[in-house]
Backbone as CSV, one residue per row, in Angstrom:
resi,resn,N_x,N_y,N_z,CA_x,CA_y,CA_z,C_x,C_y,C_z
1,UNK,10.537,-5.999,5.690,11.200,-4.933,6.414,12.631,-4.814,5.912
2,UNK,13.130,-3.611,5.893,14.479,-3.380,5.403,15.452,-3.426,6.584
3,UNK,16.107,-4.566,6.745,16.994,-4.766,7.887,18.308,-4.016,7.728
4,UNK,18.578,-3.540,6.532,19.819,-2.818,6.295,19.783,-1.438,6.941
5,UNK,18.575,-0.943,7.224,18.426,0.397,7.778,18.265,0.420,9.298
6,UNK,18.232,-0.746,9.934,18.060,-0.805,11.388,19.333,-0.310,12.060
7,UNK,19.167,0.646,12.916,20.303,1.187,13.666,20.350,0.508,15.027
8,UNK,21.247,-0.437,15.161,21.396,-1.164,16.422,22.858,-1.504,16.618
9,UNK,23.178,-1.958,17.802,24.546,-2.358,18.106,24.869,-3.647,17.360
10,UNK,26.131,-3.811,17.011,26.544,-5.039,16.337,27.113,-6.049,17.320
11,UNK,27.238,-5.652,18.569,27.718,-6.551,19.609,26.705,-6.572,20.752
12,UNK,26.827,-7.558,21.604,25.917,-7.684,22.746,26.126,-6.528,23.718
13,UNK,25.016,-6.045,24.273,25.043,-4.915,25.191,24.267,-5.295,26.441
14,UNK,24.754,-4.897,27.604,24.030,-5.142,28.847,22.819,-4.220,28.887
15,UNK,21.670,-4.778,29.153,20.428,-4.012,29.169,19.781,-4.107,30.542
16,UNK,18.895,-3.165,30.831,18.171,-3.169,32.093,16.947,-4.069,31.978
17,UNK,16.702,-4.881,32.988,15.589,-5.819,32.989,14.246,-5.093,32.881
18,UNK,14.136,-3.948,33.490,12.852,-3.243,33.486,12.460,-2.771,32.083
19,UNK,13.432,-2.654,31.168,13.115,-2.287,29.789,12.334,-3.382,29.085
20,UNK,12.459,-4.613,29.561,11.801,-5.750,28.929,10.510,-6.156,29.631
21,UNK,10.119,-5.450,30.667,8.889,-5.765,31.388,7.684,-5.027,30.839
22,UNK,7.903,-4.012,30.040,6.763,-3.238,29.541,5.977,-4.055,28.510
23,UNK,4.696,-3.903,28.598,3.825,-4.614,27.663,3.437,-5.998,28.146
24,UNK,4.391,-6.820,28.502,4.084,-8.196,28.885,4.066,-8.375,30.399
25,UNK,4.787,-7.560,31.121,4.923,-7.672,32.577,5.599,-8.975,32.989
26,UNK,6.208,-9.667,32.041,6.859,-10.936,32.326,8.090,-11.039,31.429
27,UNK,9.260,-11.026,32.027,10.491,-11.012,31.245,10.679,-12.311,30.463
28,UNK,10.162,-13.412,30.981,10.291,-14.691,30.284,9.403,-14.731,29.037
29,UNK,8.233,-14.161,29.157,7.341,-14.063,28.003,7.961,-13.158,26.937
30,UNK,8.570,-12.074,27.369,9.250,-11.173,26.446,10.404,-11.881,25.755
31,UNK,11.159,-12.678,26.505,12.286,-13.415,25.932,11.804,-14.403,24.874
32,UNK,10.712,-15.100,25.161,10.161,-16.042,24.189,9.695,-15.309,22.939
33,UNK,9.064,-14.154,23.124,8.592,-13.367,21.995,9.774,-12.875,21.145
34,UNK,10.813,-12.402,21.797,11.994,-11.922,21.069,12.695,-13.063,20.340
35,UNK,12.684,-14.234,20.929,13.274,-15.406,20.283,12.530,-15.747,18.993
36,UNK,11.207,-15.721,19.053,10.409,-16.011,17.862,10.637,-14.945,16.789
37,UNK,10.720,-13.688,17.197,10.946,-12.611,16.220,12.338,-12.741,15.604
38,UNK,13.338,-13.094,16.399,14.693,-13.273,15.876,14.726,-14.409,14.863
39,UNK,13.974,-15.473,15.107,13.887,-16.576,14.145,13.245,-16.114,12.840
40,UNK,12.205,-15.277,12.934,11.568,-14.741,11.738,12.550,-13.901,10.926
41,UNK,13.273,-13.034,11.606,14.254,-12.173,10.937,15.333,-13.028,10.280
42,UNK,15.810,-14.021,11.006,16.857,-14.895,10.489,16.407,-15.615,9.216
43,UNK,15.180,-16.127,9.213,14.657,-16.816,8.033,14.510,-15.869,6.847
44,UNK,14.049,-14.647,7.105,13.896,-13.674,6.025,15.248,-13.299,5.428
45,UNK,16.235,-13.099,6.286,17.576,-12.767,5.801,18.180,-13.930,5.012
46,UNK,17.954,-15.147,5.485,18.492,-16.323,4.802,17.864,-16.475,3.420
47,UNK,16.543,-16.286,3.326,15.870,-16.377,2.035,16.382,-15.314,1.068
48,UNK,16.553,-14.102,1.578,17.049,-13.004,0.746,18.458,-13.299,0.248
49,UNK,19.314,-13.788,1.129,20.688,-14.122,0.749,20.710,-15.258,-0.261
50,UNK,19.888,-16.283,-0.046,19.838,-17.409,-0.986,19.389,-16.966,-2.375
51,UNK,18.435,-16.019,-2.437,17.993,-15.503,-3.731,19.139,-14.794,-4.450
52,UNK,19.896,-14.001,-3.714,20.999,-13.268,-4.335,22.130,-14.191,-4.751
53,UNK,22.406,-15.199,-3.931,23.491,-16.137,-4.242,23.097,-17.055,-5.398
54,UNK,21.805,-17.382,-5.493,21.373,-18.290,-6.560,21.580,-17.680,-7.947
55,UNK,21.676,-16.372,-8.032,21.947,-15.722,-9.316,23.324,-16.097,-9.848
56,UNK,24.230,-16.475,-8.974,25.598,-16.794,-9.356,25.816,-18.298,-9.547
57,UNK,24.775,-19.092,-9.338,24.914,-20.546,-9.419,25.218,-20.973,-10.859
58,UNK,26.082,-21.966,-10.985,26.414,-22.513,-12.298,25.781,-23.890,-12.430
59,UNK,25.562,-24.302,-13.646,24.904,-25.593,-13.871,25.874,-26.771,-13.802
60,UNK,27.155,-26.533,-13.985,28.127,-27.631,-13.944,28.852,-27.658,-12.607
61,UNK,29.302,-28.846,-12.232,29.986,-29.019,-10.962,31.485,-29.250,-11.146
62,UNK,32.013,-28.867,-12.249,33.420,-29.078,-12.532,34.262,-28.120,-11.694
63,UNK,35.237,-28.642,-10.970,36.070,-27.809,-10.103,36.907,-26.807,-10.890
64,UNK,37.240,-27.130,-12.114,38.055,-26.225,-12.907,37.294,-24.964,-13.295
65,UNK,35.974,-25.055,-13.342,35.170,-23.919,-13.763,34.768,-23.005,-12.610
66,UNK,35.040,-23.423,-11.392,34.682,-22.611,-10.233,35.716,-21.497,-10.077
67,UNK,35.238,-20.285,-9.961,36.129,-19.152,-9.793,35.511,-18.187,-8.781
68,UNK,36.319,-17.296,-8.281,35.834,-16.329,-7.303,35.109,-15.196,-8.025
69,UNK,33.932,-14.948,-7.608,33.153,-13.864,-8.173,33.171,-12.717,-7.168
70,UNK,33.696,-11.590,-7.565,33.866,-10.442,-6.669,32.523,-9.969,-6.112
71,UNK,31.474,-9.933,-6.936,30.154,-9.500,-6.469,29.608,-10.445,-5.406
72,UNK,29.804,-11.728,-5.604,29.329,-12.724,-4.648,30.042,-12.561,-3.311
73,UNK,31.317,-12.286,-3.345,32.083,-12.077,-2.122,31.597,-10.833,-1.394
74,UNK,31.315,-9.764,-2.125,30.820,-8.525,-1.514,29.453,-8.726,-0.864
75,UNK,28.591,-9.498,-1.510,27.271,-9.789,-0.932,27.433,-10.559,0.372
76,UNK,28.298,-11.557,0.380,28.523,-12.360,1.587,29.086,-11.495,2.713
77,UNK,30.027,-10.628,2.399,30.609,-9.750,3.422,29.568,-8.802,3.989
78,UNK,28.682,-8.302,3.125,27.638,-7.395,3.596,26.747,-8.076,4.625
79,UNK,26.323,-9.295,4.320,25.434,-10.020,5.247,26.167,-10.428,6.524
80,UNK,27.461,-10.641,6.444,28.226,-10.964,7.648,28.347,-9.757,8.568
81,UNK,28.337,-8.560,8.004,28.478,-7.339,8.810,27.168,-6.892,9.448
82,UNK,26.047,-7.412,8.987,24.754,-7.038,9.572,24.700,-7.477,11.033
83,UNK,23.951,-6.739,11.864,23.785,-7.179,13.254,23.072,-8.521,13.313
84,UNK,23.288,-9.240,14.377,22.639,-10.539,14.567,21.124,-10.342,14.688
85,UNK,20.351,-11.334,14.254,18.891,-11.224,14.330,18.360,-10.975,15.744
86,UNK,19.022,-11.520,16.750,18.561,-11.280,18.128,18.700,-9.804,18.494
87,UNK,19.790,-9.183,18.062,19.982,-7.763,18.354,18.969,-6.910,17.601
88,UNK,18.620,-7.323,16.383,17.595,-6.602,15.625,16.237,-6.721,16.310
89,UNK,15.916,-7.920,16.799,14.637,-8.144,17.472,14.544,-7.320,18.751
90,UNK,15.614,-7.262,19.505,15.627,-6.463,20.741,15.427,-4.988,20.406
91,UNK,16.094,-4.503,19.375,15.960,-3.095,18.999,14.537,-2.792,18.540
92,UNK,13.933,-3.689,17.779,12.543,-3.502,17.362,11.619,-3.444,18.577
93,UNK,11.870,-4.301,19.561,11.045,-4.310,20.776,11.197,-3.001,21.540
94,UNK,12.422,-2.549,21.695,12.665,-1.311,22.437,12.105,-0.090,21.709
95,UNK,12.011,-0.170,20.379,11.451,0.929,19.587,9.947,0.778,19.368
96,UNK,9.320,-0.186,20.041,7.877,-0.469,19.933,7.450,-0.736,18.489
97,UNK,8.238,-1.512,17.772,7.914,-1.850,16.388,7.407,-3.283,16.257
98,UNK,7.248,-3.980,17.365,6.778,-5.361,17.335,5.352,-5.406,17.858
99,UNK,4.492,-6.032,17.070,3.122,-6.281,17.515,3.080,-7.706,18.052
100,UNK,2.568,-7.878,19.235,2.478,-9.202,19.825,1.195,-9.304,20.621
101,UNK,0.755,-10.539,20.736,-0.420,-10.813,21.564,-0.293,-12.218,22.110
102,UNK,-0.974,-12.469,23.193,-0.959,-13.778,23.830,-2.389,-14.297,23.862
103,UNK,-2.728,-15.220,22.960,-4.110,-15.723,22.896,-4.582,-16.359,24.200
104,UNK,-3.701,-17.016,24.938,-4.135,-17.655,26.185,-4.510,-16.606,27.228
105,UNK,-3.795,-15.485,27.266,-4.163,-14.417,28.203,-5.481,-13.775,27.796
106,UNK,-5.691,-13.620,26.482,-6.945,-13.044,26.008,-8.116,-13.947,26.368
107,UNK,-7.939,-15.251,26.240,-9.000,-16.199,26.575,-9.289,-16.172,28.075
108,UNK,-8.246,-16.057,28.892,-8.426,-16.008,30.345,-9.167,-14.739,30.746
109,UNK,-8.812,-13.617,30.146,-9.452,-12.363,30.527,-10.904,-12.317,30.069
110,UNK,-11.211,-12.937,28.923,-12.607,-13.007,28.476,-13.416,-13.908,29.405
111,UNK,-12.818,-15.002,29.846,-13.520,-15.928,30.724,-13.784,-15.315,32.100
112,UNK,-12.858,-14.484,32.568,-13.038,-13.883,33.886,-13.826,-12.573,33.814
113,UNK,-14.119,-12.087,32.598,-14.935,-10.865,32.463,-14.127,-9.589,32.475
114,UNK,-12.806,-9.682,32.400,-11.974,-8.483,32.358,-12.160,-7.780,31.022
115,UNK,-11.920,-6.491,31.034,-12.026,-5.697,29.809,-10.641,-5.643,29.166
116,UNK,-10.582,-5.954,27.878,-9.321,-5.906,27.143,-9.206,-4.546,26.476
117,UNK,-8.087,-3.920,26.671,-7.876,-2.609,26.058,-7.508,-2.731,24.626
């Protein structure tokens, strides 16, 4: 997913609890789901950043040879300006872009004979 194109707030915003009850009917379950999604986003961003930074890696560890690379600084600044992964996960949830399921609920509903939509 292209996280650079996500339009979300860069700071924390007060939200209504009822916005997080849809789909799961349980705000704690939603919070756990958003936490897992934020961890996924964070890992993907970290891997992407490490790939870009590794292009600038040098083979020697001599302090005299270390210099500031303008491109490397710009890449770091770009990633620092991105919204936090938790804010991205919340925005994805509010935009219905997250697919989630709860296997334990599915097993309970099958055992009790409920119909799953």
